[in-house]
N, C-alpha and C positions, 0 to 999 in steps of 0.2 A: 885716286886707289884707297882701298879701303882694306884696313888690317885685318885679316879675319880671326887677329886676338880679343879685338875690340868687341864686347859684347853687348855694347851699348849703341852700334851701329846697326841699323837696319839691312844696310844692305851689304855686310858682314856675315850674314847667318848664310848656313851652308841650305841651298836646293836641299829639299825634303822631296821626298819619291811620291810622284802623282798619288790621288787616293783612288783606293781599289773600289771597284763601283761592285755591289754584288753581283755573286752570279745571276741568272734569272733564274726561276724554278723552271726545269724539264723536266717534271712528273708526266704532264700530257702531253709532252711534245709530242710533233708527228713522228721522231725519229722512235720514240719510246713505244707507240701505238705500233709501228710499222713491224716493229722488232721483236712487240710480242705477238699477233698479229694469227699467225698461228697456233696459238693457243688460245689465245680466245675463241678459232673459229673453232677450233676443236671441243671445246665445252662448249657453244653454242647449236651445234652439231647434234651435240652428243644427247644435251637437253629437247633438244627440239624432238628426234627419233625416240626419245620417252613419250613427250607429251603426245606425239603424232599415232604412236601407238596406244597410246592410253586413250586416246577421245576418240578415235576411229575406228579401233576394236578390231584391222587389220596389221597381219605378222607383214615387217618392211626387213628381209632375213637378208635382204643383197645390200640395203643399207649401212647394218651394222658390220657388214664383210668390209665394206670400204672403206666407213670409218678406221676399222683395225688397220687396214692396209696405210691409211693414211696416215696414222699414230705413228708406223713403224718409218714412215717416212720422214715426219718430223722430229721423231728420235735420233734418226740418223743426219739429219740436218742439222741438228741440234749437237749432237758430239763430232761431227767431222771439225770443225775448227781445233779441237784439242786432240785430233787425232793427223801431227804433222807427218809422219812418217807412210809407206805404201803400207808397211806390215800393220802399223796399228786402225789404220782405217780399214783394211783387211780382216782386222778382227771386230772392230767396229761393226763392218755390215754385216758379216756372219753371227755375230750373235745376234744382234735384230731381225735378222729371216728368222733364227730358230725362235727367239720367245714369239714374237707375234705368228710364225704358223703353228704354235702351238696353242695362244690363245683362239687363232682360227678354229683350230680342231672343237676346243673346248667348246666355245660360242657354235658349232655346227653338231656341237652332241645333244648341246641345248635344245637345239632346233631336231632333231629328230623324230621323228611322230608318235612314238612312246614316250618320252617328253612331252609334248604338246598334248599328249590327254589328259596328263597330271596338271600342268600348269595351263591356266587361261593365256591369253594374249597379252592381256596386262602386265602378268605377271613374268615371261617370256622377257618382255621387253625391259623391264626393271632388272633380269638377272642378267643379261648379257651387257646392259650397262655398269651391272658389278662387277663382271669379266673386264668390259674395257678401261673400267676406273683401276682395278686389281693391278691389271696388267700394264696400263701406265704408271700406279705408282714404282711395281717393281723395275721397270722398265728405267727410271728416275733413277732410283735406288741404284740398277747397274752401273749406269751410267754417270753419278754423282752430280747429277741435274736437280736444284731446288726446282727448278719450273715446270720440270717435266711430274717430278713426288707433287709437288702443289696442282696439278692438273687431273692428276689422278686422284688424291684427296679430296678434289673438288666434284670428279664425276663420282665419286662412291658415295660422298656426302649428300649429295643432290636427290640421291634417290630414296633417304628418310623424308627429307623433303618436301620433295613432291607426294610422296602418299599423306607425308600430314598436311598439306596445303589440299588435296584432293577430298580428306576426310573433314577437314574442319572447313572447307569451303563455304559451308551453309551455316556456320557457327561464326565467320566471319562477316559473313552479310547480314546476319542478324546481329553481331555487336555494332556494326557500322551504322547502321537502322537506329538501335538505341542510341549510341552517341547523339549522331543527329537530332534525335527526339529530343534527347536530355538537355542537349546543347538550343535548339529550338525554342524549348518550354521557360530555360531560365536566361536567354538571350533576353540583355535589357534593351526594351525599346524605345526612343523616343524622351522623352521627357517625364510622361506618366511614370516612368518607370524608376527615376531616381525620386521621386515625391514618398 
């Protein structure tokens, strides 16, 4: 028998808690990807829509309407767990319906023939993405959802990024060729380069 007061006896030491293992990093776990899939898909689809309309020169009006309705459904699905009662769910659904119908009306105003005479097809696609981005951001503010706000801001900020990329594409290609040429010119070659 060992005495627990004997500090020199190794068997008298109380059992320590087992060492805690560090939690694995779940930043890119499958659960995280699946949870954020609607937001990633909405952003990818909106950027695809602008890219398609910019490079093809064709208007894809039905596509933007589909995307606005899909964003309304994503907003309702995002707010649903925070609305436990029937009354709050009813309020969520009807405020989102009113919000997205307003965005659809604004989109259809841009698609009227009078606007189409003033705006080229590429500009109309950018305006529709801007309306979709602002609508998404405002829906996120209304729902107090950081993910929806970020998605709307990303949609709206993708517009200047795409226009800059389209305007600067030749400059970027020339800069890449210049950097490659400098790298080839100054790259050391074999043993003669070190002499």
